Structure formats: structure tokens, C-alpha cells
KEKOLLUM-223566 format. One record per atom (N, C-alpha, C, O): x, y, z. Coordinates in steps of 0.02 Angstrom, whole numbers, plus 50000, padded with zeros to 5 digits. Layout:
BEGIN
XYZ...
//
This chain:
BEGIN
459554765752581459174761652629458834765852683458434763252721459004772252686458714776452738457954776952731457594777652781457704776652669456994777352658456594771752693456014772752711456914765952702456564760452735456394762152807455904759452835456794766552838456674768452908456004772052915455604770452959455884776952871455264780852875454654776552859454144776852893454724772352807454164767952787453994763252844453404762252860454514760252875454394755552929454094759152990453654756453023454324765253003454044769153058453304770753046452894770353092453144772452984452454774152966451994768152976451454768753005452214762252953451804756252959451774753753031451244751853056452344753853065452374751153133452014755753183451884753653239451854761953162451494766453208450804763753226450514765653277450534759253183449904756053200449994751253259449534749953297450594748553264450764744453322450884749053382450714747353439451184754853369451354759653423450734762153460450744763153520450184763253423449594765953456449294761053505448924762853551449464754653496449234749653544449674749553606449434748353661450334750753597450804750553652450894757253686450864757753747451004762453645451144769153671450564774053663450594779653689450044771853628449464776153618449174778853683449014784753687449094774553735448824777053798449234782653828448964787253859449894782453819450324787753845450174794253808450114799553838450114793753741449974799653700449284802653718449204808753720448794798253730448124800553746448094804153813447684808553823448544802253859448534805153926449024810953934449124813453990449324813253879449804818753884449474824853918448914826653901449824827953965449544833754001449574840053958449924844853976449214840053901449224845853856448644850453871448154848553904448694856653848448174861653857447604860153808447704860953747447034858053832446474856253789446084862253764445654861553720446224868153790445844874153772446204878353719445894881253675446864878553724447274882553678447584877953626448054874353640447314878153565447534873553512448264874653492448624869953477448474881053491449164882653471449654879753522450154876653505449504880953586449934878453639449924870753639450434867553651449344867953627449274860653625449724857753571450054852653582449734860953513450154858553457450894858853475451264854153461451104864353505451814864953524452004860053579452564857553581451524858553622451654853553675451734846553646452164842753668451314844953597451364838453564452024837853526452344832653527452224843353493452864843353457453444842253506453914838653491453394845353565453914844553616453964837253638454504834653649453384834053645453364826953663453714822753610454104818253626453574824153547453874820453492454634821653489455014817153473454844827753503455564829353503455914825053556456474822853546455574824053612455844819753665455924812653640456444809553653455414810053606455454803253579456014802653527456404797853528456054807553483456564807353431457264807853460457744804953434457324811553515457974812153549458184805353576458774803453572457704801653605457854794953631458064790353574458554786753580457684790453519457844786153462458534787953433458914783453415458674794453429459314796653402459894794253444460414792153418459814794653510460364792553555460484785053550461054782753552459944781153544460014773953535460324772453467460744768053460460114776353416460384775453349461134776953347461504773753310461354781753388462064783453392462464777453417462984775653389462214774353470462564768653500462614762853451463144759953441462044761253420462034755553374462374757153307462624752753273462364763653288462724765653228463474764853238463824762853192463714766553298464424765553314464604758153313465144756253291464134753953336464234746753334464304744453261464744740453244463864746953219463894745253148464524747753115464804744553071464764753653138465384756453112465974751853128466434751153088465944748753187466474744053206466504738153158467044735953139465914735653140465884730053092466134732253023466454728452987465964738553005466174741152940466934741452936467234739352886467254744152989467984744652990468314737852989468874737052965467954732953016468234726153018468124722452951468314716652944467804725852903467684722852838467134717552838467134713052796466664718252884466134713252890465454715952866464944712752879465454721752832464814725052818464334720952777463734721052790464584717352727464124713452685463824707552723463224706252719464244704052760463984698452800463504700952854463004697752868463664706852883463234709652935462564711652906462044710752938462564714352845461934716352813461484710352803460884710652814461784704652780461394698552770461124696052837460544694052842461554696052888461354693652955460794697952983460304695353011460854704552975460344709153001459684708052965459154708052997459704707152900459094705752862458754699452886458144699352894459144694252898458864687952923458564688852992458034686153007458914692653036458664693753104458014697653104457564696253144457954702553060457334706453054456754701753038456214702153068456874697252990456354692652969456174687753025455584686453038456684685053059456574680353113456174683453170455704680453195456354689553189456024692953245455284694053232454864692753275455114696453172454414698053158453994691853144453384691953152454314686353124453934680253109453884675453168453484670853167454304676653220454274672353279453674674353323453624680153342453234669653338452644671253381452864674153448453354671953477452484679053472452644682353535452664677453594453034678453642452264672153589452244667353645452914663753653453074661453708453294663353599453954660253602454424664653644454784662253687454404671253629454824675853666454614676453739455024677653783453954675653751453694676353819453964670953866453944671753927454204665453837454474660053879455134661953910455354659153960455464666953879456114669153904456074676453924455884680753884456244677853986456184684754011456824688653993457274689554034456834690953929457424694553907457524701153944458084703653950456984704053970457034710554003457214710054076457294715154109457274703954103457404703154174458024706854198458004710154250458594706454161459194710054184459104717654189459444720854228458634720354149458534727654151457844729454178457604735054167457524724754212456854725954238456824731954284456354735954281457334732654327457344738254374457384744854338457054749754358457784745054285457844751254246457184753054213456964758754214456854747954183456214748954151455694751354201455294755754187455714748354261455244750254314455354757554334454864761154346455974759654337456134766554355455894771354301455654776854316455954769354238455734773554182454974774554186454724780154178454614769054199453884769554205453674773854263453194777654259454044773254318453904777254377454014784654363453624788954383454564786154328454724793054310454194795854262454014801754266453954791654217453434793654170452814796054208452524801254193452614791954258452024793654298452094800354332451604804054336452674801854357452794808154392452734814154345452524819554366452934813254282452934818854235452234820954212452144826454187451744816554220451064818054199450714822954246450144824954233451044824854299450724829154349450724836554331450374840554361451124838454281451124845454261451174846054185451334841254151451024852054160450994853154088451594856954060451564859654005452134857254097452724860954073453024857554012452954851554003453354861653971453684858853912454234853953931454374849153896454554855453987455084850954012454794844054026455104838954010454204843954058453884837554074453684833754011453774827754006453414837453962453194834253899453794831453861453754826053832454354835153861454964832653829455204826353865455414821453834455184826553932455404820753971454964814753960455204809053956454304815853954453844810353940454024807053874454054800953869454144811153823454334808553758455004804853760455084799553730455474807653798456134804553804456084797653837456354792753812455724797353893455644791053929455244786153889455384780153889454734788553853454314784353810454754781053757454664775153741455234784753729455674782153678456134776653701456364772553662456264776553767456714771553795456354765253819456674760353839455684765353818455314759453839455404753853788455454755253728455434747553811455534741953765454974741553712454384742353728455164740453650454684739953595454974735653540455534736953516454614730553520454844726053468455004729453403455494727753369454584734453383454694737953320455334742053322455684742653272455484744953381456104748753388456704744153382457204745953353456644738153411457184733253406457344731553333457924731153314456814730753294456914729253223457264735053188457714734053148457034741253204457334747253174458074747853192458474750253152458254745753253458944746253275459414741853233459994743453225459154736353208459554732253163459734736253100460274735753073459254740353078459384744653021459914749853037460324751452995459894752453098460394757453120461094754353119461574757653100461144748153141461794744653140462044743953068462634744953055461594742353023461774741152953462004747552918462314747252865461854753452947462064759752916462814760652918463084764752881463164756852962463894756852965464194763652982464784764952968463794768053013464034774753029463624777453087463024776353090463954780953133463604783753191463084788953168462514788853191463284793453122462834798653099462244795753060461674798053068462374790753019461834787652981461394783253026460794782453013461694780553079461294776753128460804781353163460234779453174461044787353181460614792353212460054794353164459474794653183460244795753101459754797853051459244792453038458654793953029459454786253036458994780653024458454780453078457864779653063458664781153141458184780753196457744786953199457164786453219458004792753180457594798853178457054798153125456474799953136457244795453066456754794453013456224789353034455634790153018456444784153070455964779253096455474782753143454874781753138455744786953188455314790553234454834795253199454254795853218455084798753147454654803453109454084799753076453534802453068454214793553056453684789553026453104788053074452544787153052453264787953139452744786553189452364792853210451844792353242452634798753193452344805053217451624806253195451204807953237451464805553129450774807153108450234803553148449764806753172450284796953154449764793153188449774794353264449244794753296450374794953292450434796153364450164803053382449944804253438450194807753335449904814353345449154814153339448784817253378448924810253291448204809753278447824807053339447274809253353448124802153375447774799153431447674804053488447234803153530448094809353490448014814453542447384818453528447024820453574447254819753464446684823853445446034819853441445504822253460446084813753415445484809653407445614802753438445864798253405445444802053501445574795853537445264789753505445544784253507444674790653475444314784953445444384784853369443964782153334444934787853345445044788553273445024781953236444724781453183445334776953265445364770453232445024765053273445194764053331444564761753243444224756353278444684750253282445124749353239444594746253333445034740453346445084735753286445634733653269444524733953253444584729353195445044732053141445434728253111444994738653127445414741653075446134741653096446574740153056446274743253160446954743253186447264736353181447844735553164446854731353195447104724353191447294722553120447794719053109446904724753071447054723353001447714726552981448114723452946447814732853002448424736352984449024733153019449554732552989448934731153082449494728053119449714721553085450304719753090449254718253052449434712053018449904713452959450254708952936449894719752934450324721452878451034722952901451504722752860451124724552965451784726352991452304720952978452854722552954452164714552994452674709352981452874708952908453464707752892452394709852862452544709452791453034714952771453504713852733452914721052797453364726652782454054725252809454554726552776454084722652871454734721152902455104715752863455714716252855454744710852837455054705552797455344708352733455894706652713454964712752700455204715952638455844719952652456314719552613455844723652707456444727552725457024722852739457594724252720456884717352774457394712352789457694709552725458304708652720457264708052676457494705452611457934710452575458434708652543457754716952580458164722152549458864722352579459354723252543458904721452645459554721352678459964715252656460564715752646459624709652648459974703552626460244704552554460824702952540459824707252510460034708552442460614713452440461084712852401460574718452485461104723452489461764720152507462284721952479461744715552552462344712052575462624707252523463224705952522462194704552481462414699652430462814702952374463204699552340462714709452365463094713052313463014709952245463514708252212462394709352221462244706052158462344710552097462254708252040462514716752109462614721352053461974724352026461964726951971461434724052066460794727052046460794734352071460814735452131460764739252026460784746352046460254748052099459674746152094460484751752150460064754152205459794748752252459614750252308459774742552230459504737152271460064732852299460084731352358460514730752255461064726352276461694728152238461924724252196461974734152252462594736252217463174731752233463214728852287463624731052186464204726652195464744730052236465194726652262464714736652243465224740352281465214738352354464694736852382465804738452385465854736852456465554742452498465364741352555465514748452469465214754052506464464753552495464174757052454464154749252534463444747552522462954752752545462414753552515463124756452597462624760852627462824768152626462414772552614463464769552639463684776452643464034778252578464614776552568463674781552535463924782952469464474788252474464394793552504465034786752443465564791552442465924792152508466224797352522465914787052549466244787152614467004787752603467294783452570467324793152630468024794252618468464788952649469044788352631468194784952695468584779852728468574773352690468924768552710468194773052636468154766952597468684767052544468754772052508469064761752537469604761452488469514755152445469914753952400
//
């Protein structure tokens, strides 16, 4: 199931350029030295991947708790359903409820810190920008986190989120070099494909949890995600 993380990251990056694209476009990189510019962009991405990995660790541990409790199959089905519900629910429905209100101050501080980091071109600042960028609220990241929970392992939860982040790297890098690379109509068409991909991934998780005995898709073994896990009996 790890492959779904990269695929989802790749597709959802078209959503990312609308949300985080402006941050990537304004990165304080060296516009004259292409080699230095490339290393600066890589540093920014390492910051983002570090944020995703740390979140994946937390949610992977949560999934591990469900695994030890013997709830992995039910959790896989629940996670698949939640993925589908989240991407199919109109944003205006969520806008009626201020889910971010309890952490609004934290989010505000992150945005404030982001602004301060744009004042210099140091690698430390670029890493920090990527790190803070990774912690900003994002619907696509929320969906990916359900996948991290389903991995039933802290290490696999980290790997799932890193692969998701790597999937976003190509397009997020491209917008730094070519700001007008994608016209709005084309971006809108691609963004419309994101929910379909999320639904397919959600269905895969549901099938995985059902244990229908279908090789690679819905194995009957209780060890659904971590092959050869020594803790599985």
C-alpha cells in the first residue's frame, strides 16, 4: 500500500500549487547561481519532508496502537471510508465548522514565523520555511495521514508520509523555475482528478481491510500491511 502514498502525492501536488505554490514561488533562492538555487530548493523540500515524516511518526504510532489491539482490519475499512467521505464532502460544508479554531493561534504563529524566514537566503531559513510549510493545514495531507495510520507501524507511517511528500516534489520544484508553467484552466482540470484518485485509494484500503483473499489487493492474512512483521502471530 506504500505505493499509493507517492501516487496520491503526485496527483495532489496540483492542489498543492494552489495552496503552497505562492510560498514556493517566493522562496529566497539565488536567481543567478543555478547550482546554489537547486541546492536551496532541495533544502526547502527536505524541510517539508521532515515535517511530513514527524507527523507520520505520530499517526503511525496511533495506527500501531490499533494494530496491537487487533483492530487493524476494521481500522483499514474505516480509514478507507473516511478518505472517501473527506474528498467527496463539499468544502462549504466544512467551512460551516471552524475545526482549526482550537489551534488557530499555533497556525498564526507558524505563518508569522514563515514570513520572518523569507528575509534571508540561508540554508537554515530555507529548511525552516519547508518545515513550517509542511505543518500548515492541508486537506490532502489530512487524507494522507489516514494512510499513515493504516500502516500500523511508526516506521511505515513515516515512510508513507515521506513518499507522499516526494510525490509533491516534482511539481512544487517546477513552479519555482517556471511560475506560469501551468495555466489556471489546466490546473483546474487536474485538480478535478484528485478526488477520483483519493476515492480509488480509499477503496483499496477498504478491500485491504475486508481480507477477501485477493493477492496484493485484499489478502486474507491478518498482517495486511507490514509483511513479515515479527510481532504478528
